[in-house]
N, C-alpha and C positions, 0 to 999 in steps of 0.2 A: 192619424192627420198627417198627409203629406204635405210637407213646408218648403218654397222653395224660395231661394230668394229673387227679386227683379230687378235684374240688373242687366237687362238689354236696351238699346239703343231705340227711340220708339219715335212715329210722327203722327202727329193727332191733329185733328180741327174739331171745330162747334158745329159739324154738323151730326143731327141726331140719328140721320141712318134711314134706311128704308123701312125699319120694323117699327116705329116711332114707339106707343105707347108700352111695346112690350119690354123695353128694356127700364131698367131698375137697377140706381145704385144709392143704400140707404146707410146713413150715419149712426153709429151709436150715440154719437155728441156731434153736435154743430159747432159747437165751443167750448174751449177747454185754456184753462188757465194754468199756466206749470211754475216752477222756480227756475230763477236763473240756474242753471250747472244740473238740473236733473233730467231724469230720461220719463218721456210722455209717449202713450202710446194713440193712435189713431184706428180705431175700430169699425169696422161695417160689415153690411153684403150685400151680392150684386147676382142680377140675373140678366139673361139675355134670350132672345129669339131663338128657336127650334130652328136647329140646322145650320147655324153658327158652329166653328169652330174659334174661340178664342187663342188669338196667338199674341200678343203681348198686352200687359198689366201694369201700368206704374204710377206714380204720386206725380206730380208738379205743382210750380208754385206762382212761374208768371204765366196768366193768361192776358195774353195779346193776340187780338184779332189778326188771322192772316199770317201769322208767326207760329211755326211747329214748337208744338210745348217740349220741352226738355226733362228729360227723366231726371228728377231731382238726383237719385243716386252718380248721376254725370255731372250734377255742379259741384264745383271747386270749392266752395261754402261748404255744403256737405258729405262732401268726400269723408268715408271713415265712421260716420255719424246718422248714418240710415239704414233701416231693413225693411224693404216690401215685403212682408210673409202672407202666403196665399194656400187656401186648402181644396181639397175635393167636392168638398160641399158649399162653395162659393162666397167665402168667407175671406177679408179681406183686410191686413193689418200694416200701419207705418211703426215703426220702432225709430224714434229722434232721440241721440242722446247728446249730452252737457249743451243743452237749452241754454242759446243766449238770446238779449233782446232783440236783434235783430231778424231774427226767426220768427217775428210776430208777421204772419201772412194767411191766406187764405189756402187751404190744402184740398186739393182736386184728386180724387181718382180717375185712371182713362182705362176704357176699354178700347182694345184695338182685335177683331177676328181676320178672318180669311176673305171677308166680302170687303170689296172697297169703300162701298157706305156704311158697312157695318162697324161703327164706332161710337163712342159715348163719352161723356164726361157726367160723371157725377154732380150736379149742382143743388146748391150752393157752397160745398165741400165744407171742411171744417178749418175754423178761425181759432188761430192758436193766439193767445196773449200771455206775455212772461212778465214773471211781477219781479223784479232786480233786486228788491230785499224785503224780509219783514220787518213794519213798523210795530214799537209798541207806544201806546195811548196810555193815559194814565185819568182814571176817573175817581175824581172824590166829592163825594157828594153831588151838587150841579156844575162842578168845573169841569169840563174837555181840555185836558192839557195835552200837548205834544210831543215827544222827543227831540224833533229837531228844534224845538224853540228853545228850550233851557232846560237843565237838571232840575226836575221836579222835586217838591218836598210839599207834604202833609203833616197832620198834626198828632199826636201821640193820642188814642183813644177813637180814632176818626176811622170810618169802612171806606174802602178802597178797593178798586179794579184795576186789575192790567190787563189790557187787551190786546191780542196778537194780531196785524192785521194786515192787509196785503194788498197791492193793486187791484189785484182780482181777482175773482171769487176761485178758490179751489174746490176740487172733488172730495167731499168726505173727507176732511183732512183729519189727524190726532194730532194735537199740539203736546207739547212737549218743555215744561219751564226748568231753568236754569237760573239760580242764586249762586253770584260770586263762583260762578265753575262748576256747581254741584248739583243737578236734578233735585230738585223738589217733590217730595213725597207728603208730606206734613199739611200741604195748605190747599184749602177750597178750588179744582179747576174744575171748569164747566164750558164746553166746548172751548172756543178761543182764547177765553177769561180766565185770569188768575185771582181771585178774591180774600183778600186780605180784611179780615173781622178783627176790630177793634185794635189799631194799629199800636208795635211799641217801638221803643230803641232799638229792638233786638230785629226787626223787620226793615231795617237800613243795609242798603247793601244794592248791589248791582247783578241786575235782571237781563236774562235774556230768553228767548224762546226759538226753537224749533217744529219744524214738522215731521211725525214719524215715516223714516225711511230716508230722512233726506236730514241727519244730524249734521252734516259736515255744512250744511248754511246755517248758519247760529243770526239770529236779527243782530240789531246794532243794540250794545249793551245800554241800558235804561238805570242811569245811576236816580236810585228813591233814599232822600233823604229825609227823616224823621224828625221836627221840632218837638220838646220836651222841654217839662221845668227841673230845675238842679235836683240830682238825686246821688245816694252814695256821698252825703255830705261829710266829711270828716277832718278834726285837727290833729294837727302833728306840733310836735314842741322843740323850740331849740334851745340850748341845749336838752337831751334826756339825763336822768339820772339824779345828782345831787348836787345842788344849786346854793352856794352859800347867801343867807341873807344880805343883803345890798349888791348884791348882781343885777343880773337883766336874763329875762326870758323873754323868744320870740316865740306866737303863737299862730300857726299857718292851717287857713280855709282851705281846703281841696275839694270840690265838684264834676260829676259830671253831666254837662246840660250841651242842648243844641238849639236855641244858638249861647254862646256861652254866657259866663255869670257878667251882669252887668254891672252890680253890687252888692260888697260884702259889707255886713253891718255886725258888729259886736257887742255882746250885752253881755252885763254881771247880772245874775238871779238876783230879784226883790228891788232892781233899779227899772225905772220905766224909761229913763233916756238912754242912748247907745254908749257906749263906752270909747268907741273906737268905730274906724271905717278903713276897706281895703284887706286883699286878701291875707295880708298878715298885721298883727296887732302885738307891740310892744309893752312890757311890762319891765320900766327901771326900776333899780333899786328897790328890790323888794322886801317890804315892811308887812308885818301885823295887818297892817290896812288893806293890804291885797286880798285880805281872805273872801272866799267866796267859791260860786261856779259861775264858770266862764264859758258862753258858747256863743256860734256864728251862724248869720243868717245868712244865706245866696239867694239870688235873685235874678230872675232874667224876664221876656216878655211874656213868660210862660207861667209864671210863678215863683212862689219862694217859698223855701225848707231852711229847717233849723238844723243845723248839726247834732250829730250823735256824741260828738265831742271824746274827753278823756279825764281820768280824774287823776289828782296829785296827793298823796301826803307829804309831812314835813317830818320829821326827827332830829333830836340831836346827834350830829354822828360821831363814834364813836373816838374818830382821829383828835376833835374838838372839845373833848369833855373838860376840858380847864378852860375855854373860853366862853364868852357870853353870847355866841353867833349860832343864829339857827340856820341848820338846816335843810334844806328844802330837797327831798328825795322825789323826784318828776317821773313818774312811770305812766303807761298809755294803759286807758281801759276803755274799752267802747261801750255802749248805752248811755252813759253819763257824759253832763258838760264836765269842762274843765273846772277840777277843783284845788283851788289852792288855800291850805288850812293847815296853819302852827299848830302841833298840840305844846301848850305852855306847861313846864315844869315836867318834860321829859330828860332821865338821868342816865348815866352809863356807872353800872356799880364795879371799882376797880378789883374787888374781890372776887365774885361771881364773874366776871365777865357776861352780865346780859343784862337787858335792859328792865327798866322797872318805872314805875312810878311814884 
């Protein structure tokens, strides 16, 4: 295929010529949508009456009656960005690089021959539309939400679709999705939609999309937040280790929740009323009356969850074998509520140096 760059200076008019219906310019597409910054091709074929010799072929955008069109490659806004290619089979193509919004015009192909009236403009031409950016919208049930309005939130357990949109329809695009800057490969992607089935807190993050072949043109990031009830409830103890009878201990309840936990409530196993509220619960001057199982319940607008808790055992410390104080050895063990249970009659042997009852 003998291609050549159309870079001559041309003069044309809208006169159809003396050969009328034998002229033909056919465009493969009459409307093209392109991403800002991408490269676009406009293609077609042409024919002309026999006996004429084509001397000039070019593309132009400014069609003003009585004014000679200017070869697109000669316009300052298109310098270095356009190539006009043709071959011996009368195919023609315009390659336009680094597309910008102001390139939205009707592009026409013009043919000039060796006859004064042997010139032809292919109408209506190709309309170029440029989409400035990719837009992500979120559909959750019947709600349609747009990224331009606010960061969006969904509730854990819902099903949601993220849709990558353009302001005009691209031709056979392939969409690629990213989460926190990394390509997504484990989610369901259909056409321009990312399907999130049974959303969990792990789906929260920053989402963006690109069109294949233009990976440098990312959409505006969409921040997806997930609402969920408290989870991963844990209890910590301060101080940990051995605590002398009569001293104090503070239990702290922690959790992961969105929105944050609104209420922390403390309970003692076997009692119907709470023993305290707030993230911290302090037991002042520990005695045998505090024996029991303790746990916290964390609550937000989406539910409540009970803590896994910790356990505590008590024993009389070796260094205090000559006193009557009970030493509470506090240790963490998940799966059980906080256990405060002194063992009565625990003694240390002066001879064998081991603990016996």
